[in-house]
CHARMM internal coordinates of N, CA and C (Angstrom, degrees):
IC EDIT
DIST 1 N 1 CA 1.4485
DIST 1 CA 1 C 1.5219
ANGL 1 N 1 CA 1 C 110.18
DIST 1 C 2 N 1.2835
ANGL 1 CA 1 C 2 N 117.01
DIHE 1 N 1 CA 1 C 2 N 116.34
DIST 2 N 2 CA 1.4605
ANGL 1 C 2 N 2 CA 121.79
DIHE 1 CA 1 C 2 N 2 CA 176.48
DIST 2 CA 2 C 1.4912
ANGL 2 N 2 CA 2 C 110.91
DIHE 1 C 2 N 2 CA 2 C -88.67
DIST 2 C 3 N 1.2922
ANGL 2 CA 2 C 3 N 116.19
DIHE 2 N 2 CA 2 C 3 N 175.41
DIST 3 N 3 CA 1.5030
ANGL 2 C 3 N 3 CA 118.79
DIHE 2 CA 2 C 3 N 3 CA -179.08
DIST 3 CA 3 C 1.5062
ANGL 3 N 3 CA 3 C 110.30
DIHE 2 C 3 N 3 CA 3 C -63.24
DIST 3 C 4 N 1.3368
ANGL 3 CA 3 C 4 N 119.42
DIHE 3 N 3 CA 3 C 4 N -31.21
DIST 4 N 4 CA 1.4530
ANGL 3 C 4 N 4 CA 120.85
DIHE 3 CA 3 C 4 N 4 CA -179.40
DIST 4 CA 4 C 1.5493
ANGL 4 N 4 CA 4 C 109.15
DIHE 3 C 4 N 4 CA 4 C -68.51
DIST 4 C 5 N 1.3394
ANGL 4 CA 4 C 5 N 117.38
DIHE 4 N 4 CA 4 C 5 N -39.09
DIST 5 N 5 CA 1.4405
ANGL 4 C 5 N 5 CA 120.33
DIHE 4 CA 4 C 5 N 5 CA 178.11
DIST 5 CA 5 C 1.5097
ANGL 5 N 5 CA 5 C 112.72
DIHE 4 C 5 N 5 CA 5 C -65.98
DIST 5 C 6 N 1.3231
ANGL 5 CA 5 C 6 N 116.70
DIHE 5 N 5 CA 5 C 6 N -36.88
DIST 6 N 6 CA 1.4692
ANGL 5 C 6 N 6 CA 120.07
DIHE 5 CA 5 C 6 N 6 CA 176.16
DIST 6 CA 6 C 1.5229
ANGL 6 N 6 CA 6 C 109.38
DIHE 5 C 6 N 6 CA 6 C -67.77
DIST 6 C 7 N 1.3418
ANGL 6 CA 6 C 7 N 116.84
DIHE 6 N 6 CA 6 C 7 N -44.42
DIST 7 N 7 CA 1.4796
ANGL 6 C 7 N 7 CA 119.92
DIHE 6 CA 6 C 7 N 7 CA -179.44
DIST 7 CA 7 C 1.5200
ANGL 7 N 7 CA 7 C 108.86
DIHE 6 C 7 N 7 CA 7 C -59.20
DIST 7 C 8 N 1.3151
ANGL 7 CA 7 C 8 N 117.21
DIHE 7 N 7 CA 7 C 8 N -46.19
DIST 8 N 8 CA 1.4635
ANGL 7 C 8 N 8 CA 122.66
DIHE 7 CA 7 C 8 N 8 CA -179.99
DIST 8 CA 8 C 1.5589
ANGL 8 N 8 CA 8 C 110.01
DIHE 7 C 8 N 8 CA 8 C -57.71
DIST 8 C 9 N 1.3430
ANGL 8 CA 8 C 9 N 115.38
DIHE 8 N 8 CA 8 C 9 N -46.77
DIST 9 N 9 CA 1.4627
ANGL 8 C 9 N 9 CA 119.05
DIHE 8 CA 8 C 9 N 9 CA -179.12
DIST 9 CA 9 C 1.5204
ANGL 9 N 9 CA 9 C 112.89
DIHE 8 C 9 N 9 CA 9 C -66.63
DIST 9 C 10 N 1.3161
ANGL 9 CA 9 C 10 N 116.90
DIHE 9 N 9 CA 9 C 10 N -37.80
DIST 10 N 10 CA 1.4805
ANGL 9 C 10 N 10 CA 119.65
DIHE 9 CA 9 C 10 N 10 CA 179.86
DIST 10 CA 10 C 1.5486
ANGL 10 N 10 CA 10 C 110.44
DIHE 9 C 10 N 10 CA 10 C -68.43
DIST 10 C 11 N 1.3240
ANGL 10 CA 10 C 11 N 117.55
DIHE 10 N 10 CA 10 C 11 N -40.83
DIST 11 N 11 CA 1.4466
ANGL 10 C 11 N 11 CA 119.77
DIHE 10 CA 10 C 11 N 11 CA 176.48
DIST 11 CA 11 C 1.5159
ANGL 11 N 11 CA 11 C 110.75
DIHE 10 C 11 N 11 CA 11 C -64.73
DIST 11 C 12 N 1.3464
ANGL 11 CA 11 C 12 N 116.98
DIHE 11 N 11 CA 11 C 12 N -44.23
DIST 12 N 12 CA 1.4661
ANGL 11 C 12 N 12 CA 120.44
DIHE 11 CA 11 C 12 N 12 CA 177.87
DIST 12 CA 12 C 1.5162
ANGL 12 N 12 CA 12 C 111.54
DIHE 11 C 12 N 12 CA 12 C -60.50
DIST 12 C 13 N 1.3253
ANGL 12 CA 12 C 13 N 117.55
DIHE 12 N 12 CA 12 C 13 N -37.63
DIST 13 N 13 CA 1.4616
ANGL 12 C 13 N 13 CA 121.66
DIHE 12 CA 12 C 13 N 13 CA 179.15
DIST 13 CA 13 C 1.5102
ANGL 13 N 13 CA 13 C 110.47
DIHE 12 C 13 N 13 CA 13 C -64.61
DIST 13 C 14 N 1.3326
ANGL 13 CA 13 C 14 N 117.28
DIHE 13 N 13 CA 13 C 14 N -49.34
DIST 14 N 14 CA 1.4417
ANGL 13 C 14 N 14 CA 120.84
DIHE 13 CA 13 C 14 N 14 CA -179.92
DIST 14 CA 14 C 1.5020
ANGL 14 N 14 CA 14 C 112.24
DIHE 13 C 14 N 14 CA 14 C -63.88
DIST 14 C 15 N 1.3101
ANGL 14 CA 14 C 15 N 116.74
DIHE 14 N 14 CA 14 C 15 N -41.31
DIST 15 N 15 CA 1.4683
ANGL 14 C 15 N 15 CA 121.04
DIHE 14 CA 14 C 15 N 15 CA -178.38
DIST 15 CA 15 C 1.5427
ANGL 15 N 15 CA 15 C 112.67
DIHE 14 C 15 N 15 CA 15 C -65.90
DIST 15 C 16 N 1.3307
ANGL 15 CA 15 C 16 N 117.45
DIHE 15 N 15 CA 15 C 16 N -29.88
DIST 16 N 16 CA 1.4356
ANGL 15 C 16 N 16 CA 120.36
DIHE 15 CA 15 C 16 N 16 CA -179.05
DIST 16 CA 16 C 1.5283
ANGL 16 N 16 CA 16 C 113.38
DIHE 15 C 16 N 16 CA 16 C -94.35
DIST 16 C 17 N 1.3280
ANGL 16 CA 16 C 17 N 118.87
DIHE 16 N 16 CA 16 C 17 N 0.09
DIST 17 N 17 CA 1.4492
ANGL 16 C 17 N 17 CA 122.50
DIHE 16 CA 16 C 17 N 17 CA -178.18
DIST 17 CA 17 C 1.5225
ANGL 17 N 17 CA 17 C 110.47
DIHE 16 C 17 N 17 CA 17 C -73.51
DIST 17 C 18 N 1.3278
ANGL 17 CA 17 C 18 N 116.20
DIHE 17 N 17 CA 17 C 18 N 117.26
DIST 18 N 18 CA 1.4494
ANGL 17 C 18 N 18 CA 121.37
DIHE 17 CA 17 C 18 N 18 CA 179.37
DIST 18 CA 18 C 1.5447
ANGL 18 N 18 CA 18 C 111.79
DIHE 17 C 18 N 18 CA 18 C -71.76
DIST 18 C 19 N 1.2980
ANGL 18 CA 18 C 19 N 119.06
DIHE 18 N 18 CA 18 C 19 N -23.31
DIST 19 N 19 CA 1.4517
ANGL 18 C 19 N 19 CA 121.66
DIHE 18 CA 18 C 19 N 19 CA -178.31
DIST 19 CA 19 C 1.4864
ANGL 19 N 19 CA 19 C 113.44
DIHE 18 C 19 N 19 CA 19 C -93.95
DIST 19 C 20 N 1.3389
ANGL 19 CA 19 C 20 N 116.78
DIHE 19 N 19 CA 19 C 20 N -9.05
DIST 20 N 20 CA 1.4663
ANGL 19 C 20 N 20 CA 120.65
DIHE 19 CA 19 C 20 N 20 CA -177.18
DIST 20 CA 20 C 1.5137
ANGL 20 N 20 CA 20 C 110.26
DIHE 19 C 20 N 20 CA 20 C -95.36
DIST 20 C 21 N 1.2707
ANGL 20 CA 20 C 21 N 117.09
DIHE 20 N 20 CA 20 C 21 N 149.04
DIST 21 N 21 CA 1.4853
ANGL 20 C 21 N 21 CA 119.13
DIHE 20 CA 20 C 21 N 21 CA 177.70
DIST 21 CA 21 C 1.5178
ANGL 21 N 21 CA 21 C 109.98
DIHE 20 C 21 N 21 CA 21 C -179.20
DIST 21 C 22 N 1.3107
ANGL 21 CA 21 C 22 N 116.20
DIHE 21 N 21 CA 21 C 22 N 164.75
DIST 22 N 22 CA 1.4450
ANGL 21 C 22 N 22 CA 120.41
DIHE 21 CA 21 C 22 N 22 CA -179.84
DIST 22 CA 22 C 1.5147
ANGL 22 N 22 CA 22 C 112.34
DIHE 21 C 22 N 22 CA 22 C -78.13
DIST 22 C 23 N 1.3305
ANGL 22 CA 22 C 23 N 116.04
DIHE 22 N 22 CA 22 C 23 N 161.17
DIST 23 N 23 CA 1.4489
ANGL 22 C 23 N 23 CA 119.23
DIHE 22 CA 22 C 23 N 23 CA 174.57
DIST 23 CA 23 C 1.5182
ANGL 23 N 23 CA 23 C 109.21
DIHE 22 C 23 N 23 CA 23 C -74.45
DIST 23 C 24 N 1.3373
ANGL 23 CA 23 C 24 N 116.81
DIHE 23 N 23 CA 23 C 24 N 166.58
DIST 24 N 24 CA 1.4297
ANGL 23 C 24 N 24 CA 122.03
DIHE 23 CA 23 C 24 N 24 CA 179.81
DIST 24 CA 24 C 1.5170
ANGL 24 N 24 CA 24 C 112.33
DIHE 23 C 24 N 24 CA 24 C -61.91
DIST 24 C 25 N 1.3478
ANGL 24 CA 24 C 25 N 118.35
DIHE 24 N 24 CA 24 C 25 N -29.03
DIST 25 N 25 CA 1.4033
ANGL 24 C 25 N 25 CA 123.49
DIHE 24 CA 24 C 25 N 25 CA -176.61
DIST 25 CA 25 C 1.5258
ANGL 25 N 25 CA 25 C 113.79
DIHE 24 C 25 N 25 CA 25 C -92.93
DIST 25 C 26 N 1.3069
ANGL 25 CA 25 C 26 N 118.69
DIHE 25 N 25 CA 25 C 26 N 5.98
DIST 26 N 26 CA 1.4647
ANGL 25 C 26 N 26 CA 123.02
DIHE 25 CA 25 C 26 N 26 CA -176.85
DIST 26 CA 26 C 1.4984
ANGL 26 N 26 CA 26 C 109.24
DIHE 25 C 26 N 26 CA 26 C -65.96
DIST 26 C 27 N 1.3407
ANGL 26 CA 26 C 27 N 116.75
DIHE 26 N 26 CA 26 C 27 N 128.46
DIST 27 N 27 CA 1.4693
ANGL 26 C 27 N 27 CA 121.13
DIHE 26 CA 26 C 27 N 27 CA -174.95
DIST 27 CA 27 C 1.5476
ANGL 27 N 27 CA 27 C 112.48
DIHE 26 C 27 N 27 CA 27 C -64.98
DIST 27 C 28 N 1.3066
ANGL 27 CA 27 C 28 N 116.96
DIHE 27 N 27 CA 27 C 28 N -22.82
DIST 28 N 28 CA 1.4817
ANGL 27 C 28 N 28 CA 120.37
DIHE 27 CA 27 C 28 N 28 CA 179.29
DIST 28 CA 28 C 1.5499
ANGL 28 N 28 CA 28 C 110.94
DIHE 27 C 28 N 28 CA 28 C -63.55
DIST 28 C 29 N 1.3105
ANGL 28 CA 28 C 29 N 118.25
DIHE 28 N 28 CA 28 C 29 N -19.72
DIST 29 N 29 CA 1.4539
ANGL 28 C 29 N 29 CA 120.13
DIHE 28 CA 28 C 29 N 29 CA 177.66
DIST 29 CA 29 C 1.5304
ANGL 29 N 29 CA 29 C 111.23
DIHE 28 C 29 N 29 CA 29 C -62.54
DIST 29 C 30 N 1.2905
ANGL 29 CA 29 C 30 N 117.28
DIHE 29 N 29 CA 29 C 30 N -18.56
DIST 30 N 30 CA 1.4771
ANGL 29 C 30 N 30 CA 123.48
DIHE 29 CA 29 C 30 N 30 CA -178.61
DIST 30 CA 30 C 1.5095
ANGL 30 N 30 CA 30 C 112.59
DIHE 29 C 30 N 30 CA 30 C -102.75
DIST 30 C 31 N 1.3238
ANGL 30 CA 30 C 31 N 117.70
DIHE 30 N 30 CA 30 C 31 N 8.24
DIST 31 N 31 CA 1.4508
ANGL 30 C 31 N 31 CA 121.53
DIHE 30 CA 30 C 31 N 31 CA -177.94
DIST 31 CA 31 C 1.5366
ANGL 31 N 31 CA 31 C 109.18
DIHE 30 C 31 N 31 CA 31 C -68.11
DIST 31 C 32 N 1.3403
ANGL 31 CA 31 C 32 N 116.73
DIHE 31 N 31 CA 31 C 32 N 143.96
DIST 32 N 32 CA 1.4746
ANGL 31 C 32 N 32 CA 119.08
DIHE 31 CA 31 C 32 N 32 CA 174.43
DIST 32 CA 32 C 1.5416
ANGL 32 N 32 CA 32 C 113.20
DIHE 31 C 32 N 32 CA 32 C -72.90
DIST 32 C 33 N 1.3420
ANGL 32 CA 32 C 33 N 115.59
DIHE 32 N 32 CA 32 C 33 N -11.63
DIST 33 N 33 CA 1.4474
ANGL 32 C 33 N 33 CA 120.05
DIHE 32 CA 32 C 33 N 33 CA -178.73
DIST 33 CA 33 C 1.5510
ANGL 33 N 33 CA 33 C 109.28
DIHE 32 C 33 N 33 CA 33 C -93.30
DIST 33 C 34 N 1.3390
ANGL 33 CA 33 C 34 N 115.07
DIHE 33 N 33 CA 33 C 34 N 117.33
DIST 34 N 34 CA 1.4873
ANGL 33 C 34 N 34 CA 117.28
DIHE 33 CA 33 C 34 N 34 CA -178.59
DIST 34 CA 34 C 1.5263
ANGL 34 N 34 CA 34 C 113.57
DIHE 33 C 34 N 34 CA 34 C -60.29
DIST 34 C 35 N 1.3571
ANGL 34 CA 34 C 35 N 117.39
DIHE 34 N 34 CA 34 C 35 N -32.00
DIST 35 N 35 CA 1.4583
ANGL 34 C 35 N 35 CA 117.99
DIHE 34 CA 34 C 35 N 35 CA -177.85
DIST 35 CA 35 C 1.5469
ANGL 35 N 35 CA 35 C 110.68
DIHE 34 C 35 N 35 CA 35 C -65.20
DIST 35 C 36 N 1.3116
ANGL 35 CA 35 C 36 N 116.40
DIHE 35 N 35 CA 35 C 36 N -33.27
DIST 36 N 36 CA 1.4799
ANGL 35 C 36 N 36 CA 118.70
DIHE 35 CA 35 C 36 N 36 CA 177.42
DIST 36 CA 36 C 1.5118
ANGL 36 N 36 CA 36 C 110.10
DIHE 35 C 36 N 36 CA 36 C -70.84
DIST 36 C 37 N 1.3275
ANGL 36 CA 36 C 37 N 117.72
DIHE 36 N 36 CA 36 C 37 N -46.05
DIST 37 N 37 CA 1.4694
ANGL 36 C 37 N 37 CA 122.03
DIHE 36 CA 36 C 37 N 37 CA -179.09
DIST 37 CA 37 C 1.5428
ANGL 37 N 37 CA 37 C 109.66
DIHE 36 C 37 N 37 CA 37 C -60.12
DIST 37 C 38 N 1.3193
ANGL 37 CA 37 C 38 N 116.58
DIHE 37 N 37 CA 37 C 38 N -46.75
DIST 38 N 38 CA 1.4745
ANGL 37 C 38 N 38 CA 121.72
DIHE 37 CA 37 C 38 N 38 CA -174.38
DIST 38 CA 38 C 1.5166
ANGL 38 N 38 CA 38 C 113.70
DIHE 37 C 38 N 38 CA 38 C -75.40
DIST 38 C 39 N 1.3374
ANGL 38 CA 38 C 39 N 118.04
DIHE 38 N 38 CA 38 C 39 N -33.18
DIST 39 N 39 CA 1.4610
ANGL 38 C 39 N 39 CA 119.40
DIHE 38 CA 38 C 39 N 39 CA -177.11
DIST 39 CA 39 C 1.5266
ANGL 39 N 39 CA 39 C 112.52
DIHE 38 C 39 N 39 CA 39 C -85.08
DIST 39 C 40 N 1.3252
ANGL 39 CA 39 C 40 N 116.34
DIHE 39 N 39 CA 39 C 40 N -27.22
DIST 40 N 40 CA 1.4566
ANGL 39 C 40 N 40 CA 119.03
DIHE 39 CA 39 C 40 N 40 CA -175.97
DIST 40 CA 40 C 1.5399
ANGL 40 N 40 CA 40 C 111.07
DIHE 39 C 40 N 40 CA 40 C 81.11
DIST 40 C 41 N 1.3027
ANGL 40 CA 40 C 41 N 117.98
DIHE 40 N 40 CA 40 C 41 N 11.98
DIST 41 N 41 CA 1.4413
ANGL 40 C 41 N 41 CA 122.93
DIHE 40 CA 40 C 41 N 41 CA 179.44
DIST 41 CA 41 C 1.5582
ANGL 41 N 41 CA 41 C 110.11
DIHE 40 C 41 N 41 CA 41 C -121.21
DIST 41 C 42 N 1.3069
ANGL 41 CA 41 C 42 N 116.95
DIHE 41 N 41 CA 41 C 42 N 147.02
DIST 42 N 42 CA 1.4442
ANGL 41 C 42 N 42 CA 121.61
DIHE 41 CA 41 C 42 N 42 CA -176.81
DIST 42 CA 42 C 1.5370
ANGL 42 N 42 CA 42 C 114.03
DIHE 41 C 42 N 42 CA 42 C -72.07
DIST 42 C 43 N 1.3093
ANGL 42 CA 42 C 43 N 116.28
DIHE 42 N 42 CA 42 C 43 N -17.63
DIST 43 N 43 CA 1.4580
ANGL 42 C 43 N 43 CA 117.89
DIHE 42 CA 42 C 43 N 43 CA -177.72
DIST 43 CA 43 C 1.5253
ANGL 43 N 43 CA 43 C 110.78
DIHE 42 C 43 N 43 CA 43 C -113.24
DIST 43 C 44 N 1.3247
ANGL 43 CA 43 C 44 N 115.19
DIHE 43 N 43 CA 43 C 44 N 162.04
DIST 44 N 44 CA 1.4420
ANGL 43 C 44 N 44 CA 118.18
DIHE 43 CA 43 C 44 N 44 CA -177.70
DIST 44 CA 44 C 1.5243
ANGL 44 N 44 CA 44 C 113.71
DIHE 43 C 44 N 44 CA 44 C -116.92
DIST 44 C 45 N 1.3285
ANGL 44 CA 44 C 45 N 116.43
DIHE 44 N 44 CA 44 C 45 N -11.50
DIST 45 N 45 CA 1.4519
ANGL 44 C 45 N 45 CA 118.98
DIHE 44 CA 44 C 45 N 45 CA 177.08
DIST 45 CA 45 C 1.5523
ANGL 45 N 45 CA 45 C 109.44
DIHE 44 C 45 N 45 CA 45 C -72.98
DIST 45 C 46 N 1.3144
ANGL 45 CA 45 C 46 N 115.76
DIHE 45 N 45 CA 45 C 46 N 139.72
DIST 46 N 46 CA 1.4744
ANGL 45 C 46 N 46 CA 124.33
DIHE 45 CA 45 C 46 N 46 CA 173.85
DIST 46 CA 46 C 1.5194
ANGL 46 N 46 CA 46 C 114.69
DIHE 45 C 46 N 46 CA 46 C 71.68
DIST 46 C 47 N 1.3484
ANGL 46 CA 46 C 47 N 119.14
DIHE 46 N 46 CA 46 C 47 N 15.95
DIST 47 N 47 CA 1.4290
ANGL 46 C 47 N 47 CA 119.61
DIHE 46 CA 46 C 47 N 47 CA -178.48
DIST 47 CA 47 C 1.5468
ANGL 47 N 47 CA 47 C 111.68
DIHE 46 C 47 N 47 CA 47 C -65.54
DIST 47 C 48 N 1.3054
ANGL 47 CA 47 C 48 N 116.72
DIHE 47 N 47 CA 47 C 48 N -26.43
DIST 48 N 48 CA 1.4733
ANGL 47 C 48 N 48 CA 120.96
DIHE 47 CA 47 C 48 N 48 CA -179.33
DIST 48 CA 48 C 1.5112
ANGL 48 N 48 CA 48 C 111.72
DIHE 47 C 48 N 48 CA 48 C -103.23
DIST 48 C 49 N 1.3300
ANGL 48 CA 48 C 49 N 115.91
DIHE 48 N 48 CA 48 C 49 N 16.71
DIST 49 N 49 CA 1.4780
ANGL 48 C 49 N 49 CA 119.93
DIHE 48 CA 48 C 49 N 49 CA 176.83
DIST 49 CA 49 C 1.5165
ANGL 49 N 49 CA 49 C 111.43
DIHE 48 C 49 N 49 CA 49 C -69.98
DIST 49 C 50 N 1.2963
ANGL 49 CA 49 C 50 N 115.82
DIHE 49 N 49 CA 49 C 50 N 155.50
DIST 50 N 50 CA 1.4704
ANGL 49 C 50 N 50 CA 120.12
DIHE 49 CA 49 C 50 N 50 CA 177.16
DIST 50 CA 50 C 1.5434
ANGL 50 N 50 CA 50 C 110.01
DIHE 49 C 50 N 50 CA 50 C -66.23
DIST 50 C 51 N 1.3068
ANGL 50 CA 50 C 51 N 117.89
DIHE 50 N 50 CA 50 C 51 N 142.62
DIST 51 N 51 CA 1.4447
ANGL 50 C 51 N 51 CA 121.02
DIHE 50 CA 50 C 51 N 51 CA 177.15
DIST 51 CA 51 C 1.4946
ANGL 51 N 51 CA 51 C 112.71
DIHE 50 C 51 N 51 CA 51 C -64.90
DIST 51 C 52 N 1.3304
ANGL 51 CA 51 C 52 N 115.26
DIHE 51 N 51 CA 51 C 52 N 170.96
DIST 52 N 52 CA 1.4651
ANGL 51 C 52 N 52 CA 121.41
DIHE 51 CA 51 C 52 N 52 CA -179.55
DIST 52 CA 52 C 1.5666
ANGL 52 N 52 CA 52 C 110.98
DIHE 51 C 52 N 52 CA 52 C -58.13
DIST 52 C 53 N 1.2963
ANGL 52 CA 52 C 53 N 115.46
DIHE 52 N 52 CA 52 C 53 N 129.87
DIST 53 N 53 CA 1.4646
ANGL 52 C 53 N 53 CA 120.47
DIHE 52 CA 52 C 53 N 53 CA 179.32
DIST 53 CA 53 C 1.5174
ANGL 53 N 53 CA 53 C 110.21
DIHE 52 C 53 N 53 CA 53 C -83.32
DIST 53 C 54 N 1.3279
ANGL 53 CA 53 C 54 N 117.41
DIHE 53 N 53 CA 53 C 54 N 161.31
DIST 54 N 54 CA 1.4565
ANGL 53 C 54 N 54 CA 120.21
DIHE 53 CA 53 C 54 N 54 CA 177.22
DIST 54 CA 54 C 1.5494
ANGL 54 N 54 CA 54 C 113.29
DIHE 53 C 54 N 54 CA 54 C -54.71
DIST 54 C 55 N 1.3363
ANGL 54 CA 54 C 55 N 116.24
DIHE 54 N 54 CA 54 C 55 N -38.94
DIST 55 N 55 CA 1.4659
ANGL 54 C 55 N 55 CA 117.38
DIHE 54 CA 54 C 55 N 55 CA -179.69
DIST 55 CA 55 C 1.5272
ANGL 55 N 55 CA 55 C 110.72
DIHE 54 C 55 N 55 CA 55 C -69.51
DIST 55 C 56 N 1.3114
ANGL 55 CA 55 C 56 N 118.65
DIHE 55 N 55 CA 55 C 56 N -33.02
DIST 56 N 56 CA 1.4487
ANGL 55 C 56 N 56 CA 121.45
DIHE 55 CA 55 C 56 N 56 CA 175.02
DIST 56 CA 56 C 1.5373
ANGL 56 N 56 CA 56 C 111.11
DIHE 55 C 56 N 56 CA 56 C -67.86
DIST 56 C 57 N 1.3385
ANGL 56 CA 56 C 57 N 115.90
DIHE 56 N 56 CA 56 C 57 N -37.25
DIST 57 N 57 CA 1.4692
ANGL 56 C 57 N 57 CA 120.83
DIHE 56 CA 56 C 57 N 57 CA 175.82
DIST 57 CA 57 C 1.5171
ANGL 57 N 57 CA 57 C 111.26
DIHE 56 C 57 N 57 CA 57 C -60.96
DIST 57 C 58 N 1.3538
ANGL 57 CA 57 C 58 N 115.73
DIHE 57 N 57 CA 57 C 58 N -40.73
DIST 58 N 58 CA 1.4715
ANGL 57 C 58 N 58 CA 120.05
DIHE 57 CA 57 C 58 N 58 CA 178.53
DIST 58 CA 58 C 1.5374
ANGL 58 N 58 CA 58 C 111.12
DIHE 57 C 58 N 58 CA 58 C -64.77
DIST 58 C 59 N 1.3051
ANGL 58 CA 58 C 59 N 116.46
DIHE 58 N 58 CA 58 C 59 N -40.96
DIST 59 N 59 CA 1.4886
ANGL 58 C 59 N 59 CA 120.25
DIHE 58 CA 58 C 59 N 59 CA 178.55
DIST 59 CA 59 C 1.5099
ANGL 59 N 59 CA 59 C 111.56
DIHE 58 C 59 N 59 CA 59 C -63.98
DIST 59 C 60 N 1.3139
ANGL 59 CA 59 C 60 N 116.76
DIHE 59 N 59 CA 59 C 60 N -39.45
DIST 60 N 60 CA 1.4536
ANGL 59 C 60 N 60 CA 120.50
DIHE 59 CA 59 C 60 N 60 CA 178.66
DIST 60 CA 60 C 1.5337
ANGL 60 N 60 CA 60 C 110.56
DIHE 59 C 60 N 60 CA 60 C -67.48
DIST 60 C 61 N 1.3099
ANGL 60 CA 60 C 61 N 115.89
DIHE 60 N 60 CA 60 C 61 N -43.90
DIST 61 N 61 CA 1.4612
ANGL 60 C 61 N 61 CA 120.22
DIHE 60 CA 60 C 61 N 61 CA 178.84
DIST 61 CA 61 C 1.5158
ANGL 61 N 61 CA 61 C 111.81
DIHE 60 C 61 N 61 CA 61 C -62.75
DIST 61 C 62 N 1.3398
ANGL 61 CA 61 C 62 N 116.76
DIHE 61 N 61 CA 61 C 62 N -37.86
DIST 62 N 62 CA 1.4698
ANGL 61 C 62 N 62 CA 119.66
DIHE 61 CA 61 C 62 N 62 CA -179.70
DIST 62 CA 62 C 1.5203
ANGL 62 N 62 CA 62 C 111.99
DIHE 61 C 62 N 62 CA 62 C -70.38
DIST 62 C 63 N 1.3465
ANGL 62 CA 62 C 63 N 115.78
DIHE 62 N 62 CA 62 C 63 N -24.91
DIST 63 N 63 CA 1.4554
ANGL 62 C 63 N 63 CA 119.22
DIHE 62 CA 62 C 63 N 63 CA -178.59
DIST 63 CA 63 C 1.5390
ANGL 63 N 63 CA 63 C 113.40
DIHE 62 C 63 N 63 CA 63 C -82.46
DIST 63 C 64 N 1.2933
ANGL 63 CA 63 C 64 N 114.35
DIHE 63 N 63 CA 63 C 64 N -12.10
DIST 64 N 64 CA 1.4994
ANGL 63 C 64 N 64 CA 118.97
DIHE 63 CA 63 C 64 N 64 CA -176.90
DIST 64 CA 64 C 1.5020
ANGL 64 N 64 CA 64 C 111.43
DIHE 63 C 64 N 64 CA 64 C -83.38
END
COOR INIT
IC SEED 1 N 1 CA 1 C
IC BUILD
């Protein structure tokens, strides 16, 4: 897993989180890009990526 794979998985995890979301005052709510408004994230790459796998979770935990 390279840093790009981890970045992709982290973005996919946040984008798929049902409990996560921007605040009402987040400026991204006014973005002309629907992907930004709907995802609550400033970027649009990797929004549909698979979330962090258990093996990636172990690698992150071991690095801490």
